[in-house]
N, CA and C of each residue as an Amber inpcrd file, in Angstrom:
protein
   309
   0.8440000  -1.1820000   0.0000000   0.0000000   0.0000000   0.0000000
   0.8790000   1.2310000   0.0000000   0.6820000   2.0700000  -0.9780000
   1.4730000   3.2950000  -1.0380000   0.6090000   4.4870000  -0.6260000
   1.2240000   5.3840000   0.0910000   0.5100000   6.5660000   0.5860000
   0.8950000   7.7590000  -0.2810000  -0.0990000   8.4960000  -0.7480000
   0.1670000   9.6580000  -1.6040000   0.7990000  10.7830000  -0.7940000
   1.3860000  11.7290000  -1.4890000   2.0100000  12.8610000  -0.8020000
   0.9610000  13.7100000  -0.0860000  -0.2540000  13.7670000  -0.6380000
  -1.3280000  14.5150000   0.0280000  -1.7350000  13.8340000   1.3290000
  -1.8430000  12.5240000   1.3150000  -2.1930000  11.7890000   2.5300000
  -1.0980000  11.9510000   3.5780000   0.1500000  11.9120000   3.1440000
   1.2640000  12.1060000   4.0670000   1.2150000  13.4970000   4.6820000
   0.9170000  14.5010000   3.8760000   0.8260000  15.8650000   4.3850000
  -0.3180000  16.0070000   5.3880000  -1.4340000  15.3610000   5.1080000
  -2.5800000  15.4250000   6.0240000  -2.2450000  14.7610000   7.3440000
  -1.6010000  13.6060000   7.2890000  -1.2030000  12.9130000   8.5120000
  -0.1900000  13.7480000   9.2910000   0.7670000  14.3380000   8.5930000
   1.7700000  15.1830000   9.2550000   1.1280000  16.4090000   9.8900000
   0.1850000  17.0290000   9.1900000  -0.5110000  18.1940000   9.7370000
  -1.3240000  17.8080000  10.9680000  -2.0150000  16.6920000  10.9160000
  -2.8030000  16.2260000  12.0540000  -1.9150000  15.9460000  13.2630000
  -0.8320000  15.2150000  13.0350000   0.0800000  14.8790000  14.1390000
   0.7270000  16.1280000  14.7210000   1.1550000  17.0260000  13.8580000
   1.7810000  18.2610000  14.3270000   0.7870000  19.1140000  15.0900000
  -0.4330000  19.1890000  14.6190000  -1.4610000  19.9590000  15.3250000
  -1.7090000  19.3880000  16.7100000  -1.7540000  18.0680000  16.7990000
  -1.9320000  17.4390000  18.1120000  -0.7680000  17.7700000  19.0390000
   0.4450000  17.6740000  18.5230000   1.6270000  17.9310000  19.3410000
   1.7110000  19.3890000  19.7650000   1.3980000  20.2970000  18.8540000
   1.5620000  21.7300000  19.1270000   0.3880000  22.3120000  19.9100000
  -0.8220000  21.8750000  19.6400000  -1.9980000  22.4920000  20.2520000
  -2.6650000  21.6670000  21.3530000  -2.7870000  20.3710000  21.1650000
  -3.5430000  19.5450000  22.1110000  -2.6580000  19.0460000  23.2610000
  -1.5160000  18.4970000  22.9280000  -0.6370000  17.9410000  23.9530000
  -0.2730000  18.9530000  25.0500000   0.0880000  20.2030000  24.7240000
   0.4160000  21.1590000  25.7930000  -0.7470000  21.4400000  26.7570000
  -1.9740000  21.1890000  26.3490000  -3.1190000  21.3970000  27.2460000
  -3.1790000  20.3130000  28.3240000  -2.6120000  19.1530000  28.0400000
  -2.6700000  18.0460000  28.9850000  -1.3600000  17.8010000  29.7310000
  -0.2570000  18.2060000  29.1380000   1.0510000  17.9810000  29.7510000
   1.6170000  19.3240000  30.2080000   1.8640000  19.4330000  31.4830000
   2.4310000  20.6620000  32.0390000   3.9410000  20.5120000  32.1570000
   4.6510000  21.3410000  31.4280000   6.1000000  21.3410000  31.4770000
   6.5740000  22.5860000  32.2250000   7.6060000  22.4250000  32.9990000
   8.1780000  23.5740000  33.7020000   9.1930000  24.2240000  32.7760000
   8.7710000  25.3200000  32.1670000   9.6100000  26.0180000  31.2010000
   9.8010000  27.4620000  31.6260000  10.8650000  28.0520000  31.1310000
  11.0770000  29.4770000  31.3760000  10.0310000  30.2580000  30.5920000
   9.8920000  31.5300000  30.9170000   8.9200000  32.3670000  30.2080000
   9.2300000  32.4460000  28.7140000  10.5060000  32.5150000  28.3780000
  10.9010000  32.5780000  26.9670000  10.5280000  31.2960000  26.2390000
  10.8500000  30.1570000  26.8310000  10.5290000  28.8720000  26.2080000
   9.0150000  28.6830000  26.1090000   8.3030000  29.1010000  27.1470000
   6.8420000  28.9960000  27.1370000   6.2620000  29.8610000  26.0190000
   6.7920000  31.0590000  25.8360000   6.3370000  31.9580000  24.7660000
   6.5970000  31.3460000  23.3950000   7.7730000  30.7530000  23.2350000
   8.0970000  30.1090000  21.9680000   7.1430000  28.9620000  21.6690000
   6.8800000  28.1420000  22.6680000   5.9850000  27.0130000  22.4820000
   4.5610000  27.4610000  22.2070000   4.1530000  28.5560000  22.8200000
   2.7720000  29.0090000  22.7170000   2.4840000  29.7950000  21.4410000
   3.4520000  30.6010000  20.9850000   3.1880000  31.4640000  19.8340000
   4.0370000  31.1580000  18.6160000   5.3170000  31.0210000  18.7960000
   6.2250000  30.8910000  17.6660000   6.1210000  29.5260000  16.9970000
   6.1030000  28.4640000  17.7620000   6.0450000  27.1230000  17.1850000
   4.7770000  26.8850000  16.3570000   3.5790000  27.2120000  16.8710000
   2.3850000  27.0250000  16.0260000   2.4240000  27.8660000  14.7420000
   2.9480000  29.0900000  14.8260000   3.0480000  29.9280000  13.6250000
   4.0330000  29.3170000  12.6270000   5.1360000  28.7970000  13.1150000
   6.1120000  28.1570000  12.2270000   5.5150000  26.9350000  11.5450000
   4.7700000  26.1470000  12.3020000   4.1180000  24.9650000  11.7290000
   3.1050000  25.3900000  10.6670000   2.2900000  26.4020000  10.9810000
   1.2980000  26.8830000  10.0310000   1.9640000  27.3770000   8.7470000
   2.9940000  28.1860000   8.8710000   3.6840000  28.7140000   7.6870000
   4.3300000  27.5980000   6.8730000   4.8900000  26.6120000   7.5560000
   5.5010000  25.4890000   6.8630000   4.4750000  24.7450000   6.0130000
   3.3210000  24.4580000   6.5780000   2.2860000  23.7610000   5.8130000
   1.6800000  24.6490000   4.7330000   1.5510000  25.9340000   4.9820000
   1.0370000  26.8420000   3.9540000   1.9650000  26.8620000   2.7430000
   3.2610000  26.9230000   2.9960000   4.2310000  26.9020000   1.8940000
   4.1760000  25.5580000   1.1730000   4.0900000  24.4680000   1.9210000
   4.0100000  23.1400000   1.2980000   2.7760000  23.0300000   0.4040000
   1.6390000  23.4540000   0.9160000   0.3990000  23.3660000   0.1390000
   0.4730000  24.2630000  -1.0920000   0.9510000  25.4870000  -0.9050000
   1.1070000  26.3940000  -2.0460000   2.0510000  25.8320000  -3.0920000
   3.1800000  25.3150000  -2.6530000   4.1740000  24.7290000  -3.5600000
   3.5790000  23.5530000  -4.3280000   2.8560000  22.6920000  -3.6410000
   2.2460000  21.5270000  -4.2760000   1.2260000  21.9600000  -5.3240000
   0.3740000  22.9070000  -4.9730000  -0.6530000  23.3570000  -5.9170000
  -0.0450000  24.0900000  -7.1040000   0.9940000  24.8600000  -6.8680000
   1.6340000  25.5760000  -7.9750000   2.2700000  24.5850000  -8.9470000
   2.8120000  23.4930000  -8.4410000   3.3670000  22.4740000  -9.3350000
   2.2760000  21.6870000 -10.0510000   1.1200000  21.5300000  -9.4290000
   0.0280000  20.7730000 -10.0280000  -0.6870000  21.5870000 -11.1050000
  -1.0570000  22.8070000 -10.7580000  -1.7850000  23.6860000 -11.6870000
  -1.2860000  25.1060000 -11.4810000  -0.1870000  25.4790000 -12.1310000
   0.4510000  26.7580000 -11.8420000  -0.4310000  27.9810000 -12.0700000
  -1.1170000  28.0350000 -13.1780000  -1.9260000  29.2210000 -13.4810000
  -3.0600000  29.3650000 -12.4660000  -3.8030000  28.2990000 -12.2650000
  -4.9310000  28.3460000 -11.3310000  -4.4640000  28.6650000  -9.9130000
  -3.3740000  28.0650000  -9.4780000  -2.8860000  28.2920000  -8.1110000
  -2.4110000  29.7230000  -7.9200000  -1.6430000  30.2370000  -8.8630000
  -1.1230000  31.6080000  -8.7310000  -2.2670000  32.6150000  -8.7570000
  -3.2280000  32.4290000  -9.6390000  -4.3650000  33.3530000  -9.7000000
  -5.1890000  33.2710000  -8.4130000  -5.4660000  32.0800000  -7.9340000
  -6.2600000  31.9160000  -6.7110000  -5.5400000  32.5020000  -5.4930000
  -4.2400000  32.2610000  -5.3900000  -3.4760000  32.8360000  -4.2830000
  -3.4520000  34.3540000  -4.3850000  -3.3310000  34.8780000  -5.5900000
  -3.3590000  36.3350000  -5.7930000  -4.7100000  36.9250000  -5.4030000
  -5.7840000  36.2520000  -5.7830000  -7.1240000  36.7110000  -5.3980000
  -7.2570000  36.7210000  -3.8830000  -6.8160000  35.6550000  -3.2390000
  -6.8960000  35.5910000  -1.7750000  -6.0860000  36.7130000  -1.1340000
  -4.8890000  36.9750000  -1.6610000  -4.0530000  38.0440000  -1.1070000
  -4.6930000  39.4120000  -1.3180000  -5.1970000  39.6630000  -2.5160000
  -5.8320000  40.9600000  -2.7950000  -7.0710000  41.1860000  -1.9380000
  -7.8990000  40.1720000  -1.8400000  -9.1190000  40.3080000  -1.0370000
  -8.7640000  40.5000000   0.4360000  -7.7610000  39.7610000   0.9040000
  -7.3540000  39.8680000   2.3050000  -6.8500000  41.2610000   2.6390000
  -6.0290000  41.8220000   1.7670000  -5.4120000  43.1160000   2.0640000
  -6.2880000  44.3150000   1.6930000  -7.2830000  44.1300000   0.8440000
  -8.0530000  45.2860000   0.3960000  -9.4570000  45.3750000   0.9880000
  -9.9390000  44.3240000   1.6100000 -11.2900000  44.3670000   2.1650000
 -11.3150000  43.7330000   3.5460000 -12.4780000  43.7550000   4.1310000
 -12.6790000  43.0830000   5.4090000 -13.7600000  42.0090000   5.2620000
 -13.6850000  41.2650000   4.1800000 -14.6970000  40.2540000   3.8870000
 -14.6740000  39.1320000   4.9140000 -13.5070000  38.7280000   5.3470000
 -13.4100000  37.6430000   6.3070000 -12.7540000  36.4210000   5.7050000
 -12.2930000  35.5680000   6.5690000 -11.5260000  34.4000000   6.1550000
 -12.3610000  33.4060000   5.3430000 -13.5690000  33.1550000   5.7650000
 -14.3940000  32.1440000   5.0930000 -14.7460000  32.5820000   3.6710000
 -15.2040000  33.8170000   3.5090000 -15.5620000  34.2860000   2.1690000
 -14.3340000  34.4350000   1.2710000 -13.2150000  34.8480000   1.8430000
 -11.9800000  34.9420000   1.0680000 -11.5640000  33.5580000   0.5770000
 -11.6300000  32.5730000   1.4480000 -11.2880000  31.2020000   1.0660000
 -12.2370000  30.6830000  -0.0050000 -13.5160000  30.9620000   0.1420000
 -14.5040000  30.5320000  -0.8610000 -14.2350000  31.1900000  -2.2110000
 -13.9210000  32.4830000  -2.2030000 -13.6440000  33.1960000  -3.4520000
 -12.4120000  32.6250000  -4.1430000 -11.3370000  32.4180000  -3.3850000
 -10.1110000  31.8780000  -3.9780000 -10.3290000  30.4540000  -4.4810000
 -11.0810000  29.6570000  -3.7460000 -11.3720000  28.2850000  -4.1660000
 -12.2000000  28.2730000  -5.4380000 -13.1780000  29.1510000  -5.5140000
 -14.0070000  29.2460000  -6.7150000 -13.1750000  29.6430000  -7.9270000
 -12.3070000  30.6250000  -7.7590000 -11.4290000  31.0520000  -8.8570000
 -10.5360000  29.8920000  -9.2940000  -9.9520000  29.1860000  -8.3370000
  -9.0900000  28.0520000  -8.6410000  -9.8600000  26.9820000  -9.4270000
 -11.0540000  26.6600000  -8.9510000 -11.8820000  25.6400000  -9.5940000
 -12.2490000  26.0530000 -11.0230000 -12.6800000  27.2890000 -11.1880000
 -13.0800000  27.7460000 -12.5250000 -11.9160000  27.7510000 -13.5090000
 -10.7440000  28.1660000 -13.0540000  -9.5870000  28.1680000 -13.9440000
  -9.1740000  26.7420000 -14.2690000  -9.1970000  25.8400000 -13.2970000
  -8.8550000  24.4330000 -13.5560000  -9.8220000  23.8230000 -14.5660000
 -11.1030000  24.1710000 -14.4400000 -12.0930000  23.6400000 -15.3830000
 -11.8960000  24.2120000 -16.7830000 -11.4820000  25.4720000 -16.8510000
 -11.3000000  26.1180000 -18.1540000 -10.0500000  25.6160000 -18.8820000
  -9.0400000  25.2700000 -18.1170000  -7.7970000  24.8080000 -18.7440000
  -7.8680000  23.3500000 -18.9310000
């Protein structure tokens, strides 16, 4: 049985989310304030950015035109309006889908 790269990414994201977000709620570690701050804010942001880059990279290699246009739409909508995360994601997904269907 071979596991696709998407399945591997999903499993890695799930495991990392558990380690970064869920495990610290149940396990109390005696850490300095600096280490606690890193674990609480910096590590989850690093994990999020890592997966965002991975997903973007994968989609750009799969469908470059659709991915670049959809990411551009998401960036423009995010920086120019206050529509919100859900509607921005829906708009970018719709653009991606329509371009993929057209090409």
